[in-house]
C-alpha positions in Angstrom: 0.0 0.0 0.0 1.4 3.4 -1.0 1.7 6.3 1.4 -1.2 8.1 -0.2 -3.3 4.9 0.0 -2.5 4.5 3.7 -3.4 8.0 4.4 -6.7 7.6 2.5 -7.5 4.4 4.4 -6.8 6.2 7.7 -9.1 9.1 6.8 -11.8 6.7 5.6 -11.6 4.6 8.8 -11.7 7.8 10.9 -14.7 9.1 8.9 -16.6 5.9 9.4 -15.8 5.5 13.1 -16.5 9.2 14.0 -19.8 9.1 12.0 -20.8 5.9 13.9 -19.5 6.6 17.4 -18.5 10.3 17.7 -15.1 11.7 18.3 -14.6 10.2 21.7 -15.7 6.8 20.5 -13.1 6.7 17.8 -9.7 6.4 19.5 -6.6 6.4 17.3 -5.9 2.7 18.0 -9.3 1.8 16.7 -8.9 4.0 13.6 -5.6 2.3 12.9 -7.2 -1.2 13.3 -10.1 -0.3 11.0 -7.6 1.2 8.4 -5.5 -1.9 8.6 -2.3 -0.1 9.7 -0.2 -0.1 12.8 -1.2 2.4 15.5 2.1 4.3 15.1 1.5 4.7 11.4 -1.3 7.2 11.9 1.2 9.6 13.6 3.3 9.6 10.4 0.4 11.4 8.7 -1.3 13.2 11.6 0.5 14.7 14.6 -2.5 13.9 16.8 -6.2 13.3 16.8 -7.0 17.0 16.8 -5.0 17.5 13.6 -6.7 14.5 12.0 -10.2 15.9 12.9 -9.4 19.3 11.5 -7.7 18.1 8.4 -10.7 15.8 7.7 -13.0 18.7 8.0 -10.9 20.9 5.7 -10.7 18.1 3.1 -14.5 17.5 3.2 -15.1 21.3 2.8 -12.8 21.3 -0.2 -14.6 18.2 -1.6 -18.0 19.7 -1.2 -17.3 23.2 -2.5 -16.8 22.3 -6.2 -19.9 20.1 -6.1 -22.2 22.8 -4.8 -20.8 25.6 -7.0 -20.9 23.7 -10.2 -23.0 25.8 -12.5 -23.4 28.4 -9.8 -21.7 31.2 -11.7 -24.1 31.0 -14.6 -27.1 31.8 -12.3 -27.9 35.5 -12.1 -30.8 36.2 -9.8 -30.0 36.1 -6.1 -32.9 33.8 -5.3 -31.8 31.3 -8.0 -28.3 31.3 -6.5 -29.7 30.6 -3.0 -31.9 27.8 -4.3 -29.0 26.3 -6.4 -26.6 26.1 -3.4 -29.2 24.7 -1.0 -30.3 22.1 -3.5 -26.8 21.1 -4.4 -25.8 20.8 -0.7 -28.9 18.8 0.3 -28.3 16.4 -2.6 -24.6 16.1 -1.6 -25.6 15.1 1.9 -28.1 12.6 0.7 -25.6 11.0 -1.6 -22.8 11.1 1.0 -24.3 10.2 4.4 -20.9 9.5 6.1 -19.7 12.9 5.1 -22.9 14.4 6.4 -22.7 12.5 9.7 -19.1 13.5 10.2 -19.9 17.2 9.5 -22.7 17.1 12.0 -20.3 15.7 14.6 -17.8 18.4 13.8 -20.2 21.3 13.8 -21.7 20.3 17.1 -18.4 19.9 18.8 -15.9 22.4 20.2 -14.0 22.1 16.9 -16.9 23.3 14.9 -17.8 26.1 17.3 -14.2 27.4 17.0 -14.3 27.2 13.2 -17.7 28.9 13.0 -16.6 31.7 15.4 -13.4 32.3 13.3 -15.4 32.4 10.1 -18.1 34.7 11.4 -15.5 37.1 12.8 -13.6 37.0 9.5 -10.5 35.4 11.0 -10.7 32.1 9.1 -11.0 31.8 5.3 -12.4 28.9 3.5 -15.1 27.9 1.1 -17.4 30.8 2.1 -19.8 31.0 -0.8 -22.8 31.1 1.6 -21.1 33.8 3.8 -20.6 36.0 0.7 -24.1 35.3 -0.6 -25.7 36.2 2.7 -23.6 39.4 3.0 -24.7 40.4 -0.5 -28.3 39.6 0.3 -28.3 41.8 3.4 -26.6 44.6 1.5 -29.1 44.4 -1.3 -32.0 44.1 1.1 -33.1 40.8 -0.4 -32.6 38.9 2.9 -34.0 39.7 6.3 -31.8 42.1 8.2 -30.9 39.7 11.1 -27.6 38.6 12.4 -25.6 36.3 10.1 -25.8 33.3 12.5 -29.6 33.5 12.3 -29.5 33.5 8.5 -27.4 30.4 8.7 -29.8 28.8 11.1 -32.9 29.6 9.1 -31.2 28.4 5.9 -29.3 25.3 7.2 -31.4 24.2 10.1 -34.3 22.8 8.1 -31.9 21.5 5.4 -29.8 19.6 7.9 -32.9 18.2 9.6 -34.3 17.0 6.3 -31.0 15.4 5.3 -30.8 13.6 8.7 -34.3 12.4 8.5 -33.8 11.1 4.9 -30.6 9.3 6.0 -32.4 7.7 8.9 -35.2 6.6 6.7 -38.0 8.8 8.2 -38.7 10.6 4.9 -37.8 10.0 1.3 -36.4 13.2 -0.3 -37.2 13.1 -4.1 -36.5 16.0 -6.4 -39.9 17.6 -5.7 -39.5 17.4 -2.0 -36.0 18.7 -2.1 -37.2 21.7 -4.2 -40.0 22.4 -1.7 -37.6 22.1 1.3 -35.2 24.6 -0.3 -38.1 26.9 -1.2 -39.2 26.8 2.5 -35.6 27.8 3.6 -35.8 30.7 1.1 -39.2 31.8 2.5 -37.6 31.9 5.9 -34.8 34.3 5.0 -36.2 36.5 2.2 -37.6 40.0 2.9 
């Protein structure tokens, strides 16, 4: 197994274990076992578990960004861009339930809180297409003039709940229901 393949196996094992058992239920030794590598091998790629967790988040963000922005630049109207991003993100989560479950763990942990705080304060850069869209919407008076965290909650809260319920088998999100869900998110934030 090449170095890149070993690293990929470690990341995949960590993703699965963290999605299944949370951060505390995924010790490095168990990740190594699931990846089929020695426990010390992980430390050749990641200094510690915190580095692994943060790098995994960064890699997922970089993986999702091109998916949700494909075709985005061609859309002109603000509403259409909002609907495009929401639809693409919800579809991504449905198609990649492990990624979704990892991101939920991350965002509801101290790691995610720190990342969110840094982004909202402008300290941390990243794939911030939503951040820029929301700033533009407030400036153009297209969106409700409420604090940015509230716009994120009104936009993502229902979307995340729908993705979670779909993954758990409580609802079946087809194209029509995805469109209605994203429209409801739009209705929550538009002026």
